[in-house]
NULO-133803 format. One record per residue (C-alpha): residue number from 0; x, y, z. Coordinates in steps of 0.5 Angstrom, whole numbers. Layout:
N
<pt vovex="NUM" c1="X" c2="Y" c3="Z"/>
...
END
This chain:
239
<pt vovex="0" c1="106" c2="53" c3="-99"/>
<pt vovex="1" c1="112" c2="52" c3="-95"/>
<pt vovex="2" c1="115" c2="45" c3="-94"/>
<pt vovex="3" c1="114" c2="42" c3="-88"/>
<pt vovex="4" c1="118" c2="36" c3="-84"/>
<pt vovex="5" c1="115" c2="32" c3="-78"/>
<pt vovex="6" c1="119" c2="32" c3="-72"/>
<pt vovex="7" c1="119" c2="26" c3="-67"/>
<pt vovex="8" c1="113" c2="28" c3="-63"/>
<pt vovex="9" c1="109" c2="28" c3="-70"/>
<pt vovex="10" c1="108" c2="36" c3="-70"/>
<pt vovex="11" c1="109" c2="39" c3="-76"/>
<pt vovex="12" c1="114" c2="46" c3="-77"/>
<pt vovex="13" c1="115" c2="49" c3="-84"/>
<pt vovex="14" c1="123" c2="48" c3="-86"/>
<pt vovex="15" c1="123" c2="56" c3="-85"/>
<pt vovex="16" c1="121" c2="56" c3="-78"/>
<pt vovex="17" c1="126" c2="50" c3="-77"/>
<pt vovex="18" c1="132" c2="54" c3="-80"/>
<pt vovex="19" c1="130" c2="60" c3="-77"/>
<pt vovex="20" c1="130" c2="57" c3="-70"/>
<pt vovex="21" c1="137" c2="55" c3="-71"/>
<pt vovex="22" c1="139" c2="61" c3="-74"/>
<pt vovex="23" c1="137" c2="65" c3="-68"/>
<pt vovex="24" c1="140" c2="60" c3="-63"/>
<pt vovex="25" c1="147" c2="61" c3="-67"/>
<pt vovex="26" c1="146" c2="69" c3="-67"/>
<pt vovex="27" c1="144" c2="69" c3="-60"/>
<pt vovex="28" c1="150" c2="65" c3="-57"/>
<pt vovex="29" c1="156" c2="68" c3="-54"/>
<pt vovex="30" c1="162" c2="66" c3="-50"/>
<pt vovex="31" c1="159" c2="68" c3="-43"/>
<pt vovex="32" c1="165" c2="71" c3="-38"/>
<pt vovex="33" c1="161" c2="73" c3="-32"/>
<pt vovex="34" c1="155" c2="69" c3="-29"/>
<pt vovex="35" c1="150" c2="69" c3="-24"/>
<pt vovex="36" c1="151" c2="65" c3="-18"/>
<pt vovex="37" c1="145" c2="61" c3="-18"/>
<pt vovex="38" c1="145" c2="54" c3="-19"/>
<pt vovex="39" c1="142" c2="51" c3="-25"/>
<pt vovex="40" c1="137" c2="45" c3="-24"/>
<pt vovex="41" c1="139" c2="38" c3="-25"/>
<pt vovex="42" c1="133" c2="37" c3="-29"/>
<pt vovex="43" c1="135" c2="42" c3="-34"/>
<pt vovex="44" c1="142" c2="40" c3="-34"/>
<pt vovex="45" c1="140" c2="33" c3="-36"/>
<pt vovex="46" c1="136" c2="36" c3="-41"/>
<pt vovex="47" c1="142" c2="39" c3="-44"/>
<pt vovex="48" c1="146" c2="32" c3="-44"/>
<pt vovex="49" c1="140" c2="28" c3="-47"/>
<pt vovex="50" c1="140" c2="33" c3="-53"/>
<pt vovex="51" c1="147" c2="33" c3="-54"/>
<pt vovex="52" c1="148" c2="26" c3="-54"/>
<pt vovex="53" c1="144" c2="26" c3="-61"/>
<pt vovex="54" c1="151" c2="29" c3="-63"/>
<pt vovex="55" c1="153" c2="25" c3="-70"/>
<pt vovex="56" c1="160" c2="21" c3="-69"/>
<pt vovex="57" c1="165" c2="17" c3="-73"/>
<pt vovex="58" c1="162" c2="10" c3="-73"/>
<pt vovex="59" c1="157" c2="12" c3="-68"/>
<pt vovex="60" c1="163" c2="11" c3="-63"/>
<pt vovex="61" c1="160" c2="17" c3="-58"/>
<pt vovex="62" c1="167" c2="18" c3="-55"/>
<pt vovex="63" c1="165" c2="24" c3="-51"/>
<pt vovex="64" c1="165" c2="23" c3="-43"/>
<pt vovex="65" c1="163" c2="28" c3="-39"/>
<pt vovex="66" c1="164" c2="30" c3="-32"/>
<pt vovex="67" c1="159" c2="35" c3="-29"/>
<pt vovex="68" c1="162" c2="39" c3="-23"/>
<pt vovex="69" c1="157" c2="43" c3="-18"/>
<pt vovex="70" c1="157" c2="46" c3="-11"/>
<pt vovex="71" c1="162" c2="44" c3="-6"/>
<pt vovex="72" c1="166" c2="40" c3="-11"/>
<pt vovex="73" c1="166" c2="45" c3="-16"/>
<pt vovex="74" c1="170" c2="50" c3="-11"/>
<pt vovex="75" c1="175" c2="45" c3="-9"/>
<pt vovex="76" c1="176" c2="43" c3="-16"/>
<pt vovex="77" c1="177" c2="51" c3="-18"/>
<pt vovex="78" c1="182" c2="52" c3="-12"/>
<pt vovex="79" c1="186" c2="46" c3="-14"/>
<pt vovex="80" c1="186" c2="48" c3="-22"/>
<pt vovex="81" c1="187" c2="56" c3="-21"/>
<pt vovex="82" c1="193" c2="54" c3="-16"/>
<pt vovex="83" c1="196" c2="50" c3="-21"/>
<pt vovex="84" c1="195" c2="55" c3="-27"/>
<pt vovex="85" c1="198" c2="61" c3="-23"/>
<pt vovex="86" c1="204" c2="57" c3="-22"/>
<pt vovex="87" c1="205" c2="56" c3="-29"/>
<pt vovex="88" c1="204" c2="49" c3="-30"/>
<pt vovex="89" c1="202" c2="46" c3="-37"/>
<pt vovex="90" c1="200" c2="39" c3="-38"/>
<pt vovex="91" c1="196" c2="39" c3="-44"/>
<pt vovex="92" c1="194" c2="32" c3="-48"/>
<pt vovex="93" c1="193" c2="35" c3="-55"/>
<pt vovex="94" c1="198" c2="40" c3="-58"/>
<pt vovex="95" c1="195" c2="47" c3="-58"/>
<pt vovex="96" c1="196" c2="51" c3="-64"/>
<pt vovex="97" c1="203" c2="52" c3="-66"/>
<pt vovex="98" c1="202" c2="59" c3="-69"/>
<pt vovex="99" c1="196" c2="64" c3="-71"/>
<pt vovex="100" c1="198" c2="67" c3="-78"/>
<pt vovex="101" c1="195" c2="71" c3="-83"/>
<pt vovex="102" c1="187" c2="72" c3="-82"/>
<pt vovex="103" c1="187" c2="67" c3="-76"/>
<pt vovex="104" c1="192" c2="72" c3="-72"/>
<pt vovex="105" c1="187" c2="78" c3="-75"/>
<pt vovex="106" c1="181" c2="75" c3="-72"/>
<pt vovex="107" c1="185" c2="73" c3="-65"/>
<pt vovex="108" c1="187" c2="80" c3="-64"/>
<pt vovex="109" c1="180" c2="83" c3="-66"/>
<pt vovex="110" c1="177" c2="78" c3="-61"/>
<pt vovex="111" c1="182" c2="79" c3="-56"/>
<pt vovex="112" c1="182" c2="87" c3="-56"/>
<pt vovex="113" c1="174" c2="87" c3="-56"/>
<pt vovex="114" c1="175" c2="83" c3="-49"/>
<pt vovex="115" c1="180" c2="88" c3="-46"/>
<pt vovex="116" c1="176" c2="94" c3="-49"/>
<pt vovex="117" c1="170" c2="92" c3="-45"/>
<pt vovex="118" c1="174" c2="91" c3="-39"/>
<pt vovex="119" c1="178" c2="98" c3="-40"/>
<pt vovex="120" c1="184" c2="94" c3="-40"/>
<pt vovex="121" c1="190" c2="98" c3="-44"/>
<pt vovex="122" c1="193" c2="95" c3="-50"/>
<pt vovex="123" c1="199" c2="92" c3="-49"/>
<pt vovex="124" c1="198" c2="91" c3="-41"/>
<pt vovex="125" c1="201" c2="84" c3="-41"/>
<pt vovex="126" c1="200" c2="84" c3="-33"/>
<pt vovex="127" c1="192" c2="85" c3="-34"/>
<pt vovex="128" c1="192" c2="80" c3="-40"/>
<pt vovex="129" c1="195" c2="75" c3="-36"/>
<pt vovex="130" c1="190" c2="76" c3="-30"/>
<pt vovex="131" c1="184" c2="76" c3="-34"/>
<pt vovex="132" c1="186" c2="69" c3="-37"/>
<pt vovex="133" c1="187" c2="66" c3="-31"/>
<pt vovex="134" c1="179" c2="68" c3="-30"/>
<pt vovex="135" c1="178" c2="61" c3="-34"/>
<pt vovex="136" c1="181" c2="57" c3="-28"/>
<pt vovex="137" c1="175" c2="61" c3="-24"/>
<pt vovex="138" c1="170" c2="59" c3="-29"/>
<pt vovex="139" c1="168" c2="66" c3="-30"/>
<pt vovex="140" c1="164" c2="65" c3="-24"/>
<pt vovex="141" c1="160" c2="60" c3="-27"/>
<pt vovex="142" c1="156" c2="55" c3="-22"/>
<pt vovex="143" c1="157" c2="49" c3="-26"/>
<pt vovex="144" c1="163" c2="46" c3="-30"/>
<pt vovex="145" c1="163" c2="40" c3="-35"/>
<pt vovex="146" c1="169" c2="37" c3="-37"/>
<pt vovex="147" c1="169" c2="33" c3="-44"/>
<pt vovex="148" c1="174" c2="28" c3="-45"/>
<pt vovex="149" c1="175" c2="22" c3="-50"/>
<pt vovex="150" c1="179" c2="15" c3="-51"/>
<pt vovex="151" c1="186" c2="16" c3="-53"/>
<pt vovex="152" c1="186" c2="11" c3="-58"/>
<pt vovex="153" c1="181" c2="15" c3="-62"/>
<pt vovex="154" c1="186" c2="20" c3="-63"/>
<pt vovex="155" c1="184" c2="27" c3="-67"/>
<pt vovex="156" c1="178" c2="24" c3="-69"/>
<pt vovex="157" c1="175" c2="23" c3="-62"/>
<pt vovex="158" c1="177" c2="30" c3="-61"/>
<pt vovex="159" c1="173" c2="32" c3="-67"/>
<pt vovex="160" c1="167" c2="28" c3="-65"/>
<pt vovex="161" c1="168" c2="32" c3="-58"/>
<pt vovex="162" c1="168" c2="38" c3="-61"/>
<pt vovex="163" c1="161" c2="37" c3="-65"/>
<pt vovex="164" c1="158" c2="35" c3="-58"/>
<pt vovex="165" c1="161" c2="41" c3="-55"/>
<pt vovex="166" c1="157" c2="45" c3="-60"/>
<pt vovex="167" c1="151" c2="42" c3="-59"/>
<pt vovex="168" c1="151" c2="42" c3="-51"/>
<pt vovex="169" c1="152" c2="50" c3="-52"/>
<pt vovex="170" c1="146" c2="50" c3="-57"/>
<pt vovex="171" c1="142" c2="46" c3="-52"/>
<pt vovex="172" c1="144" c2="51" c3="-46"/>
<pt vovex="173" c1="142" c2="57" c3="-50"/>
<pt vovex="174" c1="135" c2="54" c3="-52"/>
<pt vovex="175" c1="134" c2="53" c3="-45"/>
<pt vovex="176" c1="136" c2="60" c3="-43"/>
<pt vovex="177" c1="143" c2="59" c3="-40"/>
<pt vovex="178" c1="150" c2="62" c3="-42"/>
<pt vovex="179" c1="156" c2="58" c3="-44"/>
<pt vovex="180" c1="163" c2="58" c3="-45"/>
<pt vovex="181" c1="168" c2="53" c3="-48"/>
<pt vovex="182" c1="175" c2="53" c3="-45"/>
<pt vovex="183" c1="181" c2="50" c3="-48"/>
<pt vovex="184" c1="185" c2="53" c3="-43"/>
<pt vovex="185" c1="182" c2="48" c3="-38"/>
<pt vovex="186" c1="185" c2="42" c3="-42"/>
<pt vovex="187" c1="192" c2="46" c3="-40"/>
<pt vovex="188" c1="191" c2="42" c3="-34"/>
<pt vovex="189" c1="189" c2="35" c3="-36"/>
<pt vovex="190" c1="194" c2="31" c3="-32"/>
<pt vovex="191" c1="191" c2="35" c3="-26"/>
<pt vovex="192" c1="184" c2="34" c3="-28"/>
<pt vovex="193" c1="185" c2="26" c3="-29"/>
<pt vovex="194" c1="188" c2="26" c3="-22"/>
<pt vovex="195" c1="182" c2="30" c3="-19"/>
<pt vovex="196" c1="177" c2="26" c3="-22"/>
<pt vovex="197" c1="180" c2="19" c3="-22"/>
<pt vovex="198" c1="180" c2="18" c3="-29"/>
<pt vovex="199" c1="183" c2="13" c3="-33"/>
<pt vovex="200" c1="190" c2="14" c3="-36"/>
<pt vovex="201" c1="187" c2="12" c3="-43"/>
<pt vovex="202" c1="183" c2="19" c3="-42"/>
<pt vovex="203" c1="184" c2="25" c3="-46"/>
<pt vovex="204" c1="182" c2="32" c3="-44"/>
<pt vovex="205" c1="179" c2="36" c3="-50"/>
<pt vovex="206" c1="176" c2="42" c3="-46"/>
<pt vovex="207" c1="171" c2="45" c3="-41"/>
<pt vovex="208" c1="165" c2="48" c3="-41"/>
<pt vovex="209" c1="163" c2="53" c3="-36"/>
<pt vovex="210" c1="155" c2="54" c3="-36"/>
<pt vovex="211" c1="150" c2="57" c3="-32"/>
<pt vovex="212" c1="145" c2="64" c3="-32"/>
<pt vovex="213" c1="149" c2="69" c3="-36"/>
<pt vovex="214" c1="150" c2="76" c3="-32"/>
<pt vovex="215" c1="147" c2="80" c3="-38"/>
<pt vovex="216" c1="149" c2="87" c3="-34"/>
<pt vovex="217" c1="156" c2="85" c3="-34"/>
<pt vovex="218" c1="160" c2="89" c3="-39"/>
<pt vovex="219" c1="164" c2="83" c3="-41"/>
<pt vovex="220" c1="158" c2="80" c3="-44"/>
<pt vovex="221" c1="156" c2="86" c3="-48"/>
<pt vovex="222" c1="160" c2="85" c3="-54"/>
<pt vovex="223" c1="160" c2="80" c3="-60"/>
<pt vovex="224" c1="165" c2="77" c3="-64"/>
<pt vovex="225" c1="165" c2="78" c3="-72"/>
<pt vovex="226" c1="164" c2="72" c3="-77"/>
<pt vovex="227" c1="167" c2="71" c3="-84"/>
<pt vovex="228" c1="162" c2="71" c3="-90"/>
<pt vovex="229" c1="160" c2="65" c3="-93"/>
<pt vovex="230" c1="165" c2="67" c3="-99"/>
<pt vovex="231" c1="171" c2="67" c3="-94"/>
<pt vovex="232" c1="170" c2="60" c3="-92"/>
<pt vovex="233" c1="167" c2="56" c3="-98"/>
<pt vovex="234" c1="168" c2="55" c3="-105"/>
<pt vovex="235" c1="163" c2="52" c3="-110"/>
<pt vovex="236" c1="165" c2="47" c3="-115"/>
<pt vovex="237" c1="160" c2="46" c3="-120"/>
<pt vovex="238" c1="160" c2="41" c3="-126"/>
END
């Protein structure tokens, strides 16, 4: 007999069913870069937020705060942040990677070339690369954007907790039939974001998440990135 576990409603599912659902969601999820214009009902967004709020955090500090931007507010924000990004301004709260080396560089290149190949961008066309990168600030056409920010005093561990929150937000959205893309690029404009949304000076912008209904017919959503094997990531120490 398979082992079972009770959920909060009292129903029982086999552990195989439970892990199978999680595996399915993780396998299905991808960074969506083309969305349909249809808005997501507020009830679904609130469901995502309720699920993500169960994220574990250091000392249960729950350091994430979220701004959900939609409708006319989303368009006003898009115009401002796109203009700033186009001008070359850069104002991030957290240091971005100093460099990518070895296997990390290989994985980054593989992912980038998959993206450019899907769009028919020739290798080495830096102008086209830059133009595509700016699509981050158009939110890839998503009707909603979530801005994730944390308290400055919590430092890197507050940001780590926010990363866990982002992951659970995306899995909840996936379960509800939505597409998402986490965007560190938006955090390049942290000062603008603080001013635009009247956030306190003690708030630090971690990232954004653009979300909505994925345009699955768009070629940019047709590829999937690879994953390293367990043996590449884990070491077992016994005895």
